[in-house]
N, C-alpha and C positions, 0 to 999 in steps of 0.2 A: 437341461437347465441352462440359464443364461452365463456366458463367460466370456471374457476379453480372448483375444487370439493368442496363441504361443509366444509369437514373436513381439509382443506388446512393448516389453521391456528396452527392445532395440529402436523404438519411436522417438524422434523429438518431442520436446514438449508441446509445441502445436498441434502435432497429430495426437497426441496422448488425450490433451485437452478434449480435442473433437470426438475421440471415442468415449470418453468419459461423459460427456454431456450426452451422447446417445444411449450409451448404456443407462444411465439414470434415467433418461424417458421410456426406456424399454421396461426398466425395473417398474414404472408407474403402471405399466400396462398399454403403453402406445404401441400401435403397429404401425410399420414402416413398409413405405412403396417407394422403391428406386426409379428414378425416371432419368431420361439423357436428353429430352428434346422438348422445344417450345410447343410442338404440335400435340403432345401428352395432356389430355383434359384433365387439370387437377380438381377439378369439381368433382370428378368421380371418385378419387383417392378421399378429399375429404367428405364427402357423403357417405362413405365406407366407414367413417370414423376412424381413419388413419391419418399419417402426415407424409408428405412428398419429401424425399430427399434427391438432390441432383447428383449424378455420377459420374460426370464428363471428368475425365483427366487431365491434369493443369501443369504436370512437370513432367520432367526427363524418368522419372522414379517407374518402374513398372515396365517401361519398354524393352529393356533386354531379356527381362523373363517372358513379355508377351511374344517377342520375335520368335521364342522357341515354336510358337503355335499359327503366328500370323505372318504375312509377308513383310520384310523391310519397308517395301515401298509404300505399304500402307498408311494412312492418314495418321499423324502423331496423338490425335485426340482419341482415336479408337483403340491405338496401341497402348496408351497410356491408362485409360480406363479401364481395359481387359486385364491389364498386368497388375494393376492396383488391386482389382478383385480376386485375380488369381494368388495373389501373395498374402492376401489378407491384410494390405497395408492402406485400404480405405474403408474406414469406419461407416460409411453409409452405405455400402456395398455388403459389408460382413454383417451389420444388424437389420438388412432389409428382409421382409418377410417375402417378397416377391418384387418382380421386375415389370413394369409396364413399358413397353416397346414400342418403336415405330420403324417404319421403313423409308427412312429420308436418304439413305445411300446403300449401295450394295455391300460396301465394307463392314456397315452395323448390321446388316441382314444376315450376314455369315456368323459375324461375332456373336450374334444372339444364340446360333444355333449351339456354339460351343459353351457360351454362359447358363444355357439351360440344362448342361449337364450338372449343376451346382446350385442351383435357384431356380424356384418357378418362375417361366417367363412367358409374358402374353404380348404377342407383336400384332400392333395395330396395322393394318395395310392401308398406307396414303395412296388414293389416286395419283395417276402421275400427272394431272393439270387439274385446276380447280374448275376451269370450263368447260371440261370435257362433260359430254351427255351423261347423267346418274352418277356425275360425280359427289355430287352433295348426298345423294339416297346411299351411295354406297359406304361413303365416310358416317353418314348417320348410325347405320347398321354396325360400323366396328366400333363405334363410342357404345353401342348398347352389348356388344359382345364384350368388349372391355370393364363394362359395370357388372357383367355378369361373373366375369374372372375373377373380380375384387368381391363379390357377393358370396362365391365359392370359397376363396382364399381365406376369408375371415367370419365364415359362417353368419353372415348380415345380410339384411334386405335393404338397398338402397329405395326406398321410397321417392313416391313425387316429392314430398314436403321437404326430406332430407337433400333432396337434389337442389331444390329451390333455394334452402338457406345455403349451401354451399355455393351456389351462383351468387346470390347477394354478397356473399362474404368474398369470394374470389373477385368480384367487381371491385369492391372497396379495397383491396390490397392492389391491385392494379392501378386504381385512381390514385393512391398514396405513392406506388412507385414512380409513376408519371410525374408527379407532383415533385420529387427529388429529382429527377432528370432535368425538370424544367427550369430548375434554378440555375443552370447553364445557360440559359437564353439570356440571362442578364450580362450585361457587357459594361465594365468587365465581370467576368464571372467570380462570386464570391468563394469558390471552393475548386479545388482541382477536379479535374474529369476521374483521374485515379481514384481519389478517394469517393468521387459519385459512384463510380460503377463497383467499387466494392460493398458500398453500402447497400447499394440496389439487390445485389446479388446475395446478401447477408439471409434476405428475405427466403430465400430457397432452403435455409438450413436453419428453422426455428421450430425449437424443440419444448421450449416452457410454455406455460400456461398464461403469462403474461399477454396483453392486447397487442397482436403485432400491427394492426392498423393505427393504433393510438401511437404507436411506438415510432412509426414511418412518420406518421403526421407532425409529430414531434421533433424529428429528425429535419423535415423539410423545412420547418419554421424556423429551426435552428440555423441551416445553411443560408437561408434568404436573409438572417440578420448579420451574418458576418460581414466583418469589412476586412478585406485581403488587399494587403498593401502589395505595391510594386507590381499589379495586375495589369495595368494601364498599358495600352498600346501591343499587348502580347498578340502574336497571329492564332487565328482560332480554327480548329481541326476537326473535321467530321471524319470517324474511320468507319469504314465500310468491309464488307466481305464475311470471311469466316469468323466463328467466334474466338475472341480475343485472349480469354482467361488465361489460357497456357503460356501466351505472349506479353501478357499487360507489364510485367517489370520490365523486360527487354526493349518495348516498343515505347509503351504509353508513359510508365515512369521517365524514361531516358528522353521521350518528347518533352514532356514537360519541365525535365530539369535542364533541358537545353534551351529552354524560353518561351514554348508555344503552349497553348491551352487545347487540350482534349475536350472539346464541349459537347459530342454528341456521337451516339455509335448508330448507325443504321445496320443491325445486325440483330440476329434471332432473341437476344436478351434487351435491346434498348427499347427507345420509346415508340417506334414504329410499330413494336411487335405488343408492346403492353397496353397501346391506346385501344384496341378493339375488346369492346365488353361484349359479354353474353346478354340476350335479351331476356331480359325477365320477366315478360310476360308472355311468352310463346312456350311452345311445347319444350319441354327441357332438352330432350337429347337431341331433335334437330338445331334447336339454337347453340348448343355446346356445338355441333358439327359446324354451323356457319361460321360460328365466331373463329373457331381456330384454321377452318380453311381458307380464312383471309390472311392468314401468314403469308410473307413473301419469302420464298426460299429458293435458293437456285436449283433444288431437285426439282421444282415445278417447270412444265414446260405447256405454254411459254410463261414468263414470269415478268411481264412488263409493268406491272404494278411496283415493283422494287425500285424500278429508275423513277416512276413517277414521285415515291416516297423520296427519294436522294433529293430531287429539285426541291420539294418541300421542305426537308429536313437543312438543306444548306441557307434556304431563304429563313427560314424559322430561328435557326440559331445562329445565323449570319458567320457562316464558317468561311474563311479566307483560303482554305484548300482541302483536297480529300485525300486521303491514304486508303489504299486498298490492301488488307491482309489476306493472302492466299497460303493456306497450310498445305506442305507437300502432300501429294495424293488426293486431295480434293478437287475432282477434275470439272464439277459442275459449277464451281466459283471461277475455276479458272479461264473457263470459256467465257462466261459473262464478263470477266473484268474487260475483255476489251471494249465491250460496248459502254463499260461504266468510264473508261479512258476518255474514249470519243465524245460521250456526252459531257464529262466535266470539263475535259480541255475546249471542246469546239463549241457546246452550247451554253454552258455555264460560264467559259472564260476563265478557270480555276487553276491552279497549278494541280498535278494529280500525280502520286507515286504509288508504285505498288511494290509490295514486298512479300516476296516468295521465301516462307521458313518453316520452321518447326520447333519442336520445344527445347532444342539444345542451345547451348552457348557459343556454340562454334562462329556464329555468324552475329555476336553482339558488337565487336568492334566496327563491323563492316555497316551494320544498320545503324550506330551511331553516326558513323560519318556521313551517311546518305541523310540522315535525318536534321543533321545541320545544316546541308545543303538545300534541304526541303525548306526550311524555315528562313533562311536568307532568300531563297526564291519567292518565298509570300510575303516575306518583309519588303522585297522591291517591287513587289506589285502591286503593294498596299497604295 
């Protein structure tokens, strides 16, 4: 019987609201699949008649409990995700019927082993590099195995027709999200990057039966028609590196309050990832595999296309500087940061700043000071 967690009354109003929204969807018969990464093929979830929800932790909550099982030196995103699941504080994990996971880092791979003790988990094995021999063939087979997992989990058949419909639908969602991101190409931007990022992320938590695509299209139109006073002359910043949801308030909100505009994210949730579409006229499983294997992530070796994307995004969004976010324990992005720094400073001739941080508030003051100095540097270089 469907029920709320025993500690439900201890949650704040926002968390209670999230729990109730998904609880009501489950009451209507919705099946839920939890996902962690942009590499997870959402078309499969949709074709299986389920909805997908993002499970990445975004705050300090759950981390102390997670550290009873996981190393303290592990990435805060992994610890927060596991801790929230462990303590039933995450509505999206609590109501998930199963988890569709992926091997994007060693920490997550081992976390999935622990997580599988209290949820059905299927792990998709990513190739080490997209250009390796048989990488696409291997990833295509992983997509097919993931489909089999979902078919077994929900006792459904993912037919070619259902899969094609799912591909067409997800492509429409992506185009609508890209349109929202691209409002920031306008100079001055009519909307803050903080608001754009939260709006785009909300598409990962759509539980109602209203038309998500139409909703996103209306939002993009509304954003473009805005007139934002006092936005002239504000330095424009591209943010790259690790996923930034867990540090959005500490870094992005502070950056914009200090007088700069966050106009673009070069990360796994930004326009460079959303712009890839699935070929609607090819064999569906291979087409899905091709689309997702194009994603640039520091887990891939080599990952040179990420740097091509940064060059293009800096130009398209007219960025005046680049900030790189590196979460503690994320070794692959930490290694690539050296190459990003050299490219931004020496090739593009723009100010660059690297912020190594986690989900705690202990470095908030230091980050605010550094962001202020960075804005002054961009203003002086303009």
